[in-house]
Structure formats: C-alpha cells, structure tokens
N, C-alpha and C positions, 0 to 999 in steps of 0.2 A: 503494500499499499503505500502510496506516494506521502512524503511528509511535506507539510506547508506552515509557514508563519502565520499569525493571526491574519496578517494584511492579506496574504495569498488566498486563505480560506474565506475571508469576507468577499474578496474579488470574484472567488469561484462560485460563491452562492449566488451573488447577483447574476453572475454571467449565466448560470444553469436556469435562474428563474427567469431571466430575460430571454433565453432560447426556449423555454417551454410555453411562455405566455406573452404574446404581443402587446398585451395592455400593461407591462410592467415598464415603468421609464423611470430613469435615473436623472436628478439634477441637483444642484447646488452650486457654492461657491468653489471655483476651480475644479469641479469633477469631470468637467468633460475634456477638454483639449489637453489640460496638463494631468489628468488623472487622480486629483484629490492631492490634498497636502501630504497625507500619508500615502499616496499612491494607492488606495483601496479600489480605485475605479480606473485604473490605468489600462488602456487599450480598448475600453468598451465603447468609446464614441466611434473608433475606427471600425470595430466590429458591427456595431448596430446601427451607427448614423446619428446625425446630430439631430434628429427628431425625437431619438429616445434616450439619448445621453447629452446633456447639454449644461452649459455654465449657467448660472443665475447671478443677477446683481447682488451686492453686498447688502441684502435685506432679508433676515431671517423671517421677519412677519411675511414678508412676499412670498418666501419659498413655500412657507408651510400653507399660507392661505390659498396659493396656487394649487398645491397638492390637494387640499381638501376640495377644491372645485373639480380637479381632475377626478377624484375618486368619487364624487357625487355623480359624475358621467360615466363610470365604469371602468376608468383606468385604475392601475395599482401603482401609484408613486412610492418610490423607495428615495428619498431625499437625505441629503446630509448637511447638518449643521457643523461647520469647520472645527469647532470646538464646544463641548457642553456650556463652556461659559458664556457663549455667544446667544444661547437659546432664549435668554428672557425676552426680547422684543416679539418673539413668536409665542410666548406663554399665553396670551389673550388667545390666540387663535386654537392653540391646542387645546385648552380648557373649555371655551366658550362655544368653540365650533367642532372640532374633531372629536371630543370625548361626548359631546351631547347629541350628534347628528341623530344617531340610531333610536335614541329616546324622544328627540323632538319630533321626529318624523314617524313616531309609532311604527318603526321598522320598515318604512317604504325606502328609506336610504340608509346604507352604511358607508364607513370611512375607512376603507381598506388601505392604510397609508403607513410606511415604516419611516420614522425619523431616526436616523443613525447620527451618533456623535460620541467623539472622543471624550474619555472623561477620567478624572483623578490626576494625581501628581507623579512625582518620582522623575521627572524629566527635568527639573529646574525651570519649569514654567512660570513661576510666580503665581500672584493671585489672579491673573488674567486667563491663565491657560492650564490651570490645576484643579478646578473646582469639581466637586461631586454632589450633582444637585438631585440625585434619584427620589429623595423625598418630597419634593415638589411635585413629582408625578404619581407616587404611589398614593398620594392624598386625594388624587382625582379620580372618582369612580367614573369608569368608561375606557379608560387606559389599561394597557397592558405594558408592563416594565421588565426588561431582560437585561442581565450584565453577565455575558460569557467570561469563561476563565481559560479557555483553550481553543486551538484552532479547530478541533474536531466540534465543540459544542458552538462556536462561533459560526460556522457553516450551517450546521443543523439547525440551529435555534434562528438564524437569519432567514433560511428558506421557510420556516414554519412562520415565522413573522411576516414574511412578504405574502403567504398563502392565508394568513388570518384575515377574516372579513372585517375586523376592527382595528383601531390606531394601534400602533406598538411603539414605545419609545425603546430604542435599542442603543444602550450605552455601552461603548468600546473602551475597556480600560488601556489607555495608550501606553502605559509601562508594560504592557505583556505583548504589544505589536510585535515585536522581534524576539522576544524570548520570555520564559518564566522568571518572575522575580520574587525572591522569598525575603526580601528586606535588608539582606546583608550587603549594603551598598559598598562595603570596602572589600569585597570579594569579585573575583572574575565573574563576569556575566555568563549567563547559560544560553544557548541558542536554541530554538525550537527544533533544530535538526537532530538534538541530542536527547529529546523528551518524547516519551512513547505518546502523550496526548496531541502530539504533531501528526500523527497518522491520520489523514483525512482522504476519505473515497473523494474521486474526481467527480463523480455524477451525482445524481438527485439522491438525498435522503434527509431525514428531518429528525430534529431531536425536539420531543413534545414540550409545549409550553406549560409551565406550572408542575414541572417535575424535578426536585433537586436530586443531588447525587452525593453520596458519603464517598468522601475522597481518602479518608483515613479511618479505619475501624479502631475503636477503642472502648475502654468500659469505665474510665473515670470521670471524664468530663466531657460535655457536648460543645464544640466550638462552631458556631454560626457565622458563614462568612460568605462574601461573594466578590467576583473579579480578582484582583491582585491580592487581596487579604487571605484568599485561600491558601495560595503558597507562603504566605507569613505565618498563617496559622500551623501549618505542616511544620516548618523550621522552628517555630517556639516549641511544638511538642517533641520534636527530635532533639533541640538543644537541652530542654529541662528533664527530658526522660519520662514526663507525665503522660500516661496512656489516654490522651484525648481522641474523641472521635471527631472529625472535622467534616461538616456538612457544606457543600458548595449548593447554595440556593439555585443558582442560575436565573431563576425568574422571580422578581419579587412581588408582581402581580401578574397571574395570580400565583398565590404562594402554596408551597407543598407544604402544609401544617401537618399533615399525617406522620411526614419523614422525621419532621422535628420532635414533634411530640413523642414518638416510639424512641427516638434516641434519648431524649431527657429523662423519660421515665426509666430508661435502662441505667444511666450515668448518675441521675439525681443531680447533677451540677451544668450548669450552662454559662458560657463566656460568648458575647456576641462583639463581632470585630467590624468595623468599616472605616473607611478612611475620610468619609464626610465629617463635618463638624458635630459635636454632641448632642447639643440641645435640639430636641424635635427631630433627631436623625431617624432613619429608619430602624435603627437599633432598639429605640424606646418603643416601637411597636412589636418589635420580635420580643423583646423583654416583658411587655405587658401580656403577649399572647402565651409565653411560656408559664409566667405567672397564672395565668387565668386557668390554662390546661393541664398544669403539671404541679399545682400548688402543694398537693399531698406527698409529691415524690422528690421534692427538692430538699437537699441537705444543706444548701448555702444560699444566699442572695445572687440573683443572677448579676453578673459584672459586664460592662460595656468598656470596650477598649476603642477609642476612636480619634479623629482630629481634634484640636482644641477648637475652642469658640473664639476664633480668631480668623482673619483671612489668610490663605495660604500664603507663608512668607516668602520672599524672595532670596532670603539668606535662611540658614539653620533649616533647611528642607528636612533633614533627618531627625528633627527635634519635634517637628509637627507630624511627620510620616508615622503611623502607628506599626512600629518594626516588630521584630521577634523578642526583643528584649521586653518591651513593654506588654506584649501578649504573654510571654512566659512569666512576667510578675503576676499577672492577672490569673494565669492557671495556678500558680503557687498558693496566691491568694484564697481563690475559691476551693482549693483542696484542703485549706483549714479551716474553712467556715462549717 
C-alpha cells in the first residue's frame, strides 16, 4: 500500500471525489493555479479545469457564502480557508445560513459543503496562524466537526465529509501535514514515510464520521485527544510509564460517546487534552459528559491539559503548546486522586 503525507492524502481525497462526482467543486484563496498554500490542491486545476478548481478573492465570507448558494443548487463545494485564524469573517454565513438551511427549509434544501482549514500551532505561526477554533463550531447545531490525526484518516474522513449531505468543518492540524509530532520539539522530526498510519489506499474508501479510535490500549487512565494531541498523549504515556488508554476522537460532532464511556468505566480516570485555550474549550464539554455518564466509576476528578487563556505567543511557543511534560504531569496527578 502506498504511503502518503497528510497533504498528499487530502489531495487524493479531493481528487477521488472530483473524479467520481462532477458536482464536487473546489475553490478558495490560492487553491487553483498555485495549488494551495500547503499544496493540498496542487494539480487539480490542471486536471479538472478552471470551472471546477479555481481561486477566490481574499474574502472568507464571500467564499463560504458562494459555496452555500452552490450547495442549494445541487453542487458539492469543498472550499478552503487558508488558515483557521481567517475563518471569522465567514462565521455568520456558517452559523446563520449553512447550519440552518436544512431546518429553515423543512428539509427541502440541504447544504453539502466542506470547509477545510489548517488549524493549531507548533509551526511558529504566532497568534495569527496558530489558533484552534473548534469549540466555536461544536457549539453550533447543524454542523459536523472533524479533526484527523493521520493521512489514512484524513483521506477517509474527507471523502465521507464531501459525500455528507450537511455542512462539515474539516480542521487539518498543520503540524501533522508532513509527519506525526509528539511534542518533543528538541528531537529530530519523524516523516510520515516511517509511520504505519501513512499507508493510504489510492482509490475510494471512507472513514465513518462519528466514530473514535483507540490508539493505545491501557487500563489505568483514559486520555481523550484529537489531532496533534493524540501523539503527544501517546508520548506522555510512554515517557511516564503510566498505562494510559489514548482515544483519538477524530470527529467532535457527532461525538462517539459510547467509546469514551466504555473506556472511562474501565479505567476510572480521565484526562482531556487539546491545544485550544482552556476556558469554554471543547475539553469542558468532554469533561462534563464524562462526569455525567461515568460519575460512579470515577476514582479522581477529570483533568484538562490545554493551551493557556492567552493569544498564541510569537515567542515561547513550547510554553504554550501542551507538550508531553504537561500531559505526563496530569497523568501522574490523576493517578494520585
């Protein structure tokens, strides 16, 4: 089976989808002629033409608003917002139009759009290229929210998202584009070519939305993570020697609550890890759900390890980034509870 980077897997997913369905169109800032700032759409304009893969003006509101109109007329737009930090001008269109169209029309119209955007830090992007806004979308009924952690999942989840009849926010952890990252920034990087999760079929396949995956079996404590934090959590478990079970959520909405509950009932402890800021982050929802569904099985309070309640810093990146040291400290603390 061929090995792909996450960039190549995303490109392959879009390519396969465009080849199977003429209604799939791709546009956004620099995605056509240049092939995207991270090259995720490279070659697609040459292959499918300027009517199906084209550049848009620097207007996120315009990109998403146009995609919603296209979707209402039967197309399946897969649009790119160049960085998740830039999505805020489009937020009104996402919340007030895309997420509501099915309900407002009593099912006469749906909004089958995918909004792709690179998310997270770890690349020295500072406060304007490192944000993780997933909680702004998980709070909106009518949206699905996806965060892949590997090339295999990225391709399968993106194809599922494109084929879904409703709007999907597809958040791509940019620190994982070229290889897995466990938070040990002072060590040599690992390429996807050396990781088993880079094995990605060339053709069509799907990974179902709403299904988590246990990435590391364990009996002592459950760690809930997604995106880059999956590898950080696994590294923390190995570094500390604590027998942690690491769950990769993959899809935040719909959430695979059954897998979470089964694990926490087994371990009796839970640590939630995400890169976004602490207050009102998605980890708060996860902690509340664990408390609600696993209260009588918990041996210790749920602990969250997250970014700080500050803008992402231009300096001291690794003091902000939730690395394996901080996650390891949380694992040790929850075991003492």
